[in-house]
C-alpha positions as CSV (number, residue, x, y, z in Angstrom):
1,M,0.2,0.0,-0.1
2,I,1.5,3.4,-1.2
3,R,0.9,6.4,1.7
4,S,0.3,9.5,0.5
5,A,2.8,12.0,0.6
6,I,0.7,14.2,2.7
7,A,-0.1,12.0,5.0
8,K,3.4,10.5,5.6
9,E,4.7,14.3,5.9
10,Y,2.0,15.4,8.3
11,G,0.4,12.3,9.8
12,L,2.9,12.3,12.6
13,F,2.4,15.6,13.7
14,F,-1.5,15.1,13.8
15,H,-1.1,11.8,15.5
16,L,1.6,13.2,18.3
17,A,-0.9,16.2,18.7
18,R,-3.8,13.8,19.2
19,Q,-1.6,11.5,21.6
20,H,-0.6,14.7,24.0
21,Q,-4.5,15.5,23.9
22,V,-3.6,19.1,22.2
23,I,-6.8,21.0,22.3
24,F,-5.7,23.8,20.5
25,Y,-2.5,24.6,18.6
26,Y,-1.4,28.0,16.7
27,V,1.9,28.8,15.4
28,G,2.4,32.1,13.3
29,Y,1.8,36.0,13.4
30,F,-0.4,37.2,16.2
31,S,-2.7,40.4,16.0
32,Q,-5.4,41.8,18.4
33,N,-8.1,40.4,15.6
34,I,-6.1,36.9,15.4
35,V,-5.8,36.5,19.3
36,A,-9.8,37.6,19.5
37,A,-10.8,35.0,16.9
38,M,-8.4,32.3,18.8
39,A,-10.1,33.2,22.4
40,E,-13.4,32.8,20.9
41,A,-12.7,29.4,19.8
42,V,-10.9,28.5,22.8
43,K,-13.8,29.4,25.1
44,L,-16.4,27.7,23.0
45,Q,-13.9,24.5,22.9
46,L,-13.7,24.8,26.8
47,E,-17.4,25.3,27.1
48,S,-18.5,22.5,24.8
49,A,-16.1,19.8,26.5
50,G,-17.7,20.6,29.9
51,V,-14.8,22.3,31.7
52,A,-15.5,23.7,34.8
53,G,-16.1,27.7,34.9
54,P,-13.3,28.5,37.4
55,T,-11.1,26.3,35.3
56,R,-12.6,27.9,32.3
57,R,-11.9,31.2,33.4
58,K,-8.1,30.4,34.5
59,L,-7.4,29.1,31.0
60,F,-9.1,31.7,29.1
61,S,-7.0,34.5,31.1
62,S,-3.8,32.8,31.1
63,F,-4.5,31.9,27.2
64,V,-5.0,35.6,26.5
65,E,-2.1,36.8,28.7
66,M,0.3,34.6,26.9
67,A,-1.0,35.9,23.2
68,Q,-0.7,39.5,24.6
69,N,3.0,39.0,25.5
70,I,3.6,37.4,21.8
71,I,2.3,40.5,20.5
72,H,4.3,43.1,23.0
73,Y,7.6,41.1,23.1
74,S,8.1,39.0,20.2
75,S,11.4,40.0,18.2
76,D,9.9,38.3,14.8
77,A,7.7,41.4,13.7
78,L,6.2,42.0,10.7
79,T,5.3,45.3,12.0
80,P,8.4,48.1,12.8
81,P,9.6,48.4,16.4
82,S,8.4,51.6,16.7
83,Q,4.7,50.7,16.1
84,D,3.1,50.0,19.2
85,N,-0.2,49.4,18.1
86,G,-1.7,47.0,15.5
87,E,1.5,45.0,15.7
88,L,1.9,41.5,14.1
89,R,4.6,39.6,15.7
90,H,5.5,35.5,15.5
91,G,5.1,33.0,18.2
92,S,3.0,29.7,19.2
93,V,0.5,28.9,22.1
94,C,-0.7,25.4,23.0
95,I,-3.4,24.2,25.1
96,R,-3.6,20.4,26.2
97,R,-5.3,18.5,28.5
98,E,-3.7,16.4,30.8
99,D,-4.6,12.8,31.6
100,D,-6.0,13.9,35.3
101,G,-8.2,16.4,33.3
102,S,-5.9,19.3,34.2
103,F,-4.5,21.7,31.5
104,L,-1.2,23.1,30.0
105,L,-0.6,26.2,28.3
106,L,2.6,26.5,26.3
107,C,3.8,29.6,24.6
108,A,7.0,30.3,22.7
109,N,8.5,33.4,20.7
110,P,11.7,35.0,20.0
111,V,12.6,37.8,22.2
112,H,15.6,40.2,22.1
113,P,18.2,39.8,24.9
114,E,17.2,42.8,26.9
115,T,13.8,41.4,27.0
116,G,14.8,37.9,27.9
117,D,16.9,39.2,30.8
118,E,14.0,41.4,32.1
119,L,11.4,38.2,31.6
120,R,13.9,36.2,33.7
121,T,13.9,38.3,36.4
122,K,10.4,38.5,36.7
123,L,9.8,34.9,36.5
124,E,12.5,33.8,38.9
125,T,11.0,36.4,41.4
126,L,7.6,35.1,40.9
127,S,9.0,31.2,41.5
128,S,10.0,32.5,44.5
129,M,7.0,33.7,45.8
130,T,4.1,31.9,47.7
131,P,0.3,31.9,46.1
132,E,-0.4,34.2,49.1
133,E,2.6,36.7,48.1
134,I,1.8,36.6,44.4
135,K,-2.2,37.3,45.2
136,R,-1.0,40.1,47.3
137,V,1.6,41.6,44.7
138,Y,-1.3,40.9,42.0
139,R,-3.8,43.5,44.4
140,M,-1.0,45.9,44.7
141,T,-0.2,45.9,41.0
142,L,-4.0,46.5,40.2
143,R,-4.0,49.9,42.0
144,E,-0.7,51.2,40.8
145,E,-0.1,53.2,37.7
146,T,1.4,51.6,34.8
147,P,4.9,52.3,34.3
148,E,5.8,54.9,31.5
149,G,6.6,52.5,28.2
150,S,5.1,49.4,29.8
151,K,2.7,47.4,27.9
152,G,1.0,46.1,31.2
153,A,2.9,46.6,34.3
154,G,3.4,42.8,34.1
155,M,-0.1,41.9,35.1
156,G,0.0,39.0,32.6
157,L,2.8,37.2,34.4
158,L,1.4,37.9,37.7
159,T,-2.4,36.5,36.0
160,M,-0.7,33.4,35.1
161,A,1.2,32.8,38.4
162,R,-2.2,33.5,40.5
163,D,-4.2,31.3,38.3
164,A,-1.6,28.5,37.8
165,R,-1.6,25.4,40.2
166,E,2.1,25.3,40.0
167,P,4.8,27.9,39.4
168,L,5.4,29.0,35.9
169,E,8.1,27.0,34.4
170,F,10.5,28.9,31.8
171,D,13.2,28.4,29.6
172,F,15.3,30.3,26.8
173,A,17.0,28.5,23.6
174,P,19.3,30.2,21.2
175,A,17.3,31.1,18.1
176,E,17.9,29.5,14.5
177,S,18.4,33.3,13.2
178,A,21.6,35.0,13.7
179,N,20.1,38.4,15.3
180,G,20.7,37.6,19.0
181,S,17.3,36.6,19.9
182,A,16.6,33.9,22.1
183,V,13.5,31.5,21.9
184,F,11.5,32.2,25.2
185,Y,9.2,29.5,26.4
186,L,6.4,29.4,29.0
187,K,4.4,26.6,30.7
188,A,1.4,27.4,32.9
189,A,-0.4,24.3,34.5
190,I,-4.0,25.0,35.5
């Protein structure tokens, strides 16, 4: 039996996604419009799967925060760096269901070295905090004014850390391009 070239080339990816219970995966350029469409699809999928309301809320907000971080901080952009509205930047986001019914959210995008340093510092600080400390800092940050030049005052990472059932995990790997970027990976267990 001759297998189709398409099945041979892409069948492994399809099989792997099903095996790992991937319920959503996107890789490509992110914009506010694309994130809105993806968020609607994720919301409907979680509702139809009967995921409990509190878990849906945590998954949804963490998913949106990951996508927003890609839009704001990915170093692979189709729009100029000076453009801070209507950005179009590259990355990937994945939601998978674990055997115990919990979920993992994962994202990846290239970042400039200085952005990577800032992310590492913030995430290392968050990983050393207790859930109660994270909630306290979250509430304090909500009351503060957004620092000049910030695109969210770090609320995205705080939101994910607050909603995750264990500390956020992250990593950096050298990018394939020679522009000095690294690929930033982030995982949130919900």
